[in-house]
C-alpha positions in Angstrom: -5.8 19.4 16.3 -9.4 18.0 16.8 -9.7 18.3 12.5 -6.3 16.3 12.7 -7.6 13.5 15.2 -11.0 13.0 12.3 -9.0 12.3 10.1 -6.1 9.9 10.7 -8.9 7.8 12.0 -10.9 8.2 8.7 -7.4 7.2 6.9 -7.3 4.8 9.3 -10.6 2.9 8.1 -10.0 3.4 5.1 -6.3 1.9 5.0 -7.9 -0.7 6.8 -10.5 -1.4 3.9 -8.1 -1.2 0.7 -5.7 -3.1 2.4 -6.2 -6.2 0.8 -6.2 -4.6 -2.4 -3.0 -2.2 -1.3 -1.2 -5.3 -0.3 -1.6 -7.6 -3.7 -0.7 -4.2 -6.0 2.3 -3.7 -3.8 3.6 -7.7 -4.9 2.4 -7.0 -7.8 5.2 -4.2 -8.1 7.6 -5.9 -6.3 7.5 -8.4 -9.1 7.8 -6.9 -11.1 10.7 -5.4 -9.7 12.4 -8.8 -8.9 12.1 -9.7 -12.2 13.5 -7.0 -13.5 16.8 -6.9 -11.0 17.0 -10.5 -12.1 17.0 -10.4 -16.1 19.7 -7.7 -14.9 21.9 -10.3 -13.2 
């Protein structure tokens, strides 16, 4: 159980470091999906 807590803490730190990259990638994917949806109307 302690190993899981350490892994979760490491994951949260990793996510915190890469949150900007993750958000920018998500924004790009969202924009592409939105454009495809608008074209399909």
